[in-house]
C-alpha positions in Angstrom: 1.4 -26.3 1.6 1.8 -29.4 3.8 -1.5 -28.5 5.6 -3.4 -28.4 2.3 -2.0 -31.8 1.3 -2.9 -33.3 4.6 -6.4 -31.9 4.4 -6.8 -33.2 0.8 -5.7 -36.7 1.7 -7.9 -36.6 4.9 -11.0 -35.5 3.0 -10.4 -38.0 0.2 -10.4 -41.0 2.6 -12.9 -39.6 5.0 -15.8 -40.4 2.8 -15.0 -44.1 2.4 -13.1 -45.0 5.7 -14.3 -42.6 8.4 -12.0 -42.5 11.3 -9.4 -44.5 9.7 -8.8 -41.5 7.4 -7.1 -39.8 10.3 -4.4 -42.4 10.4 -3.9 -42.6 6.7 -3.6 -38.8 6.4 -1.1 -38.8 9.2 0.8 -41.6 7.7 0.8 -39.7 4.4 2.1 -36.5 5.8 4.8 -38.3 7.9 6.0 -40.2 4.8 6.1 -37.0 2.7 8.1 -35.0 5.3 10.5 -37.8 5.9 11.1 -38.4 2.2 11.8 -34.7 1.7 14.3 -34.5 4.6 16.0 -37.7 3.3 16.3 -36.3 -0.2 17.6 -33.1 1.1 20.1 -34.9 3.3 21.2 -37.1 0.5 21.6 -34.3 -1.8 24.0 -32.4 0.7 25.8 -35.6 1.4 26.5 -36.1 -2.3 27.4 -32.3 -2.7 29.9 -32.6 0.1 31.5 -35.7 -1.3 31.8 -34.1 -4.8 33.3 -31.0 -3.4 35.7 -33.2 -1.3 34.5 -31.6 1.9 35.0 -33.3 5.2 31.6 -34.7 6.2 30.0 -36.7 9.0 30.3 -40.5 8.9 27.5 -42.6 7.4 26.4 -43.9 10.8 26.1 -40.5 12.3 23.9 -39.4 9.3 21.5 -42.2 10.0 21.4 -41.5 13.6 20.7 -37.8 12.8 18.0 -38.9 10.3 16.3 -41.0 12.9 16.2 -38.3 15.5 14.8 -35.9 12.9 12.3 -38.7 11.9 11.2 -39.1 15.6 10.8 -35.3 15.9 8.7 -35.0 12.6 6.4 -37.9 13.7 5.9 -36.3 17.2 5.3 -32.9 15.6 2.7 -34.0 13.1 1.0 -36.1 15.8 0.7 -33.0 18.0 -0.1 -30.6 15.0 -2.9 -32.5 13.3 -4.7 -33.9 16.3 -7.9 -32.2 17.4 -8.6 -28.5 17.0 -6.0 -27.6 14.5 -7.3 -30.1 12.0 -10.9 -28.8 12.4 -9.7 -25.3 11.7 -7.8 -26.3 8.7 -10.7 -28.3 7.4 -13.0 -25.3 7.8 -10.6 -23.0 6.1 -9.7 -25.3 3.2 -11.1 -24.8 -0.3 -11.6 -28.0 -2.2 -8.9 -28.4 -4.9 -9.1 -31.3 -7.3 -5.7 -33.0 -6.8 -5.3 -36.5 -7.9 -4.8 -38.9 -5.1 -2.4 -41.0 -7.2 -0.2 -37.9 -7.7 -0.2 -37.2 -4.0 1.0 -40.7 -3.1 3.6 -40.5 -6.0 5.2 -37.5 -4.4 6.7 -39.3 -1.3 7.6 -42.4 -3.5 9.4 -40.2 -6.1 11.3 -38.3 -3.3 12.4 -41.7 -1.7 13.6 -42.9 -5.2 15.5 -39.7 -5.7 17.1 -39.9 -2.1 18.1 -43.5 -2.8 19.8 -42.5 -6.1 21.5 -39.6 -4.4 22.8 -42.0 -1.7 24.5 -44.1 -4.4 26.8 -41.2 -5.4 30.3 -42.1 -4.2 
């Protein structure tokens, strides 16, 4: 699923921006994955607090999120650089997905995460 979203964003911006579309597509997929991980982490933190379970401190959670974030950025940089992108682009079938909807997905996920982080 993430591969098809990456290729959709890449192809949308490739027509107008050329090589800069690589950076924008990589930025998009990194933001999307980081927002999903943050939302999932915030949900589990709120769930653990509501169930009165012992959980990890706030500082340790942010350090863990930072480490996961570095891993995600490095993984995407290695994954979508070169031959894999060419193969994905050749296999992809064009699907008309609104670019606005694609950019609203990480924004909505970040908003949901910040709402869940406010749960006492």
